[in-house]
C-alpha positions in Angstrom: -18.8 -8.0 11.2 -20.1 -9.3 8.2 -18.2 -11.7 5.8 -19.1 -11.1 2.3 -22.9 -10.7 3.5 -24.8 -8.2 1.6 -27.2 -5.7 3.2 -30.1 -4.5 1.4 -31.7 -0.9 2.4 -34.8 -0.2 1.4 -36.5 3.3 1.2 -40.2 4.4 1.2 -40.1 5.6 -2.4 -39.1 1.9 -3.5 -35.3 2.6 -3.9 -33.4 -0.4 -2.7 -29.6 -0.3 -2.4 -27.5 -3.2 -1.9 -24.1 -3.0 -0.5 -21.6 -6.0 -0.4 -19.0 -6.0 2.4 -15.7 -7.4 1.2 -14.7 -10.9 3.0 -12.0 -10.3 5.7 -8.7 -11.3 4.9 -7.2 -14.0 6.9 -3.9 -13.4 8.7 -2.3 -15.8 6.2 -3.2 -13.6 3.3 -1.3 -10.7 4.8 1.7 -12.6 4.5 4.6 -10.2 2.7 6.4 -12.1 0.1 9.9 -11.2 -0.9 10.4 -9.0 -3.8 11.5 -9.8 -7.0 15.0 -8.5 -6.7 15.4 -10.6 -3.6 14.1 -13.4 -5.1 16.2 -13.6 -7.9 19.4 -12.6 -6.0 18.7 -15.6 -3.7 17.9 -18.3 -6.3 14.5 -18.6 -5.2 11.5 -20.2 -7.3 9.8 -17.3 -9.2 6.3 -18.9 -8.7 6.4 -19.1 -4.9 9.3 -17.1 -3.8 10.2 -19.4 -1.3 11.8 -23.0 -2.7 15.3 -23.0 -3.4 16.0 -23.6 -7.4 19.4 -25.3 -6.6 20.2 -28.5 -4.6 23.4 -27.3 -3.4 23.6 -23.6 -2.0 27.5 -23.1 -2.5 27.9 -21.8 -6.0 31.5 -22.9 -5.9 31.2 -26.4 -5.6 32.4 -26.7 -9.4 30.7 -29.9 -9.6 27.4 -29.0 -8.7 27.1 -25.2 -10.2 24.2 -26.0 -12.3 22.4 -28.9 -10.5 18.9 -27.9 -9.9 15.9 -29.4 -8.2 13.9 -30.9 -10.9 10.6 -29.0 -9.2 10.6 -26.5 -6.6 10.4 -28.1 -3.1 7.8 -25.8 -2.3 5.2 -25.5 -4.9 6.1 -28.1 -7.2 6.9 -25.8 -10.4 9.3 -27.8 -12.7 12.6 -26.0 -13.2 13.1 -27.4 -17.0 10.4 -26.0 -18.9 11.4 -27.9 -22.1 14.6 -29.4 -23.6 17.3 -27.0 -23.8 15.4 -24.4 -21.8 18.6 -22.7 -20.5 20.4 -22.2 -24.0 19.3 -18.7 -23.6 21.1 -17.9 -20.3 24.2 -17.5 -22.2 22.9 -14.2 -23.3 22.2 -12.8 -20.1 25.3 -14.2 -18.4 27.1 -12.3 -21.5 25.1 -9.3 -20.6 25.9 -9.4 -16.9 29.6 -9.9 -17.6 29.4 -6.9 -19.7 27.7 -4.6 -17.1 30.2 -6.0 -14.4 33.2 -5.1 -16.8 31.9 -1.8 -17.4 31.1 -1.1 -13.9 34.6 -2.2 -13.0 36.0 0.0 -15.6 34.5 3.1 -14.5 35.4 2.3 -10.9 38.9 2.0 -11.8 38.7 5.1 -13.9 37.3 7.0 -10.9 39.7 5.3 -8.2 43.1 4.7 -10.1 42.6 6.6 -13.3 43.6 5.8 -16.7 47.2 7.2 -18.5 49.0 6.2 -21.7 52.5 6.8 -19.8 52.2 3.6 -17.8 50.3 0.1 -17.7 47.1 0.9 -15.8 45.0 -0.1 -18.6 46.7 -3.5 -18.6 46.5 -3.9 -15.0 42.5 -3.3 -15.3 42.7 -6.1 -17.6 44.2 -8.3 -15.7 42.2 -7.8 -12.3 38.9 -7.7 -14.2 39.8 -10.9 -15.9 40.6 -12.6 -12.6 37.3 -11.0 -11.1 35.2 -12.6 -13.9 36.6 -16.0 -13.4 35.7 -15.7 -9.8 32.2 -14.5 -10.1 31.4 -16.9 -13.1 29.7 -19.4 -11.2 27.4 -16.4 -9.5 26.8 -15.1 -12.8 25.9 -18.7 -14.3 23.1 -18.9 -11.3 21.7 -15.6 -11.6 21.5 -15.7 -15.4 19.5 -19.0 -14.8 17.3 -17.6 -12.0 16.4 -14.5 -14.1 16.0 -16.7 -17.5 13.3 -19.1 -15.4 11.8 -15.8 -13.7 11.0 -14.4 -17.1 9.0 -17.3 -18.1 7.4 -18.2 -14.8 5.2 -15.7 -13.3 4.9 -14.9 -9.4 1.7 -16.4 -8.0 0.8 -15.0 -4.6 -2.0 -17.7 -4.0 0.0 -20.6 -5.5 -1.4 -23.0 -2.7 -5.0 -22.5 -4.3 -3.9 -22.9 -8.1 -2.6 -25.4 -10.0 0.4 -24.8 -12.0 -0.1 -22.9 -15.3 -0.3 -25.5 -18.2 1.9 -23.1 -20.1 4.6 -23.9 -17.5 4.6 -27.7 -18.5 3.0 -28.2 -21.7 6.4 -28.1 -23.7 8.1 -30.9 -21.6 8.2 -34.3 -23.5 9.7 -36.6 -20.8 10.9 -39.1 -23.3 13.1 -36.5 -24.8 14.3 -35.0 -21.6 18.3 -36.0 -21.3 18.7 -36.8 -24.9 21.2 -34.5 -25.9 
């Protein structure tokens, strides 16, 4: 077994061919990482896909819905890239709510149906409104996780690489928490 060794084969016609064999991967290099969708749905760090972003796993503990770790507990990736970073999550949360409403409308239409002769549409509005209020903590966390994952890229070799400068250069520690 050759680990990254070069082999030279010389022919009598002065033709030299050099072959370089790739280094063998260690067993730890073959470790499968969870996919993007699983990572986002489980609120994991987008850089290492292992650390939890939130300090508490229960999104229905209302006092801690948006309480995030300052850094990923596994790889150290900052979760607040700049002051006001999570303002953009309102658009993501709005989009997710519209998708949920459209899906519930289609499901209601296929299962119950709509009619002008009764109040089925108003029943859907009421059920949809209550369901939106019930899943709002989940939508808030999902939108924050999605937003962060669009700005912090996955690094399968995060143990060997430092945190990208683009991920921390916009932080001004003196301004954190001033608004």
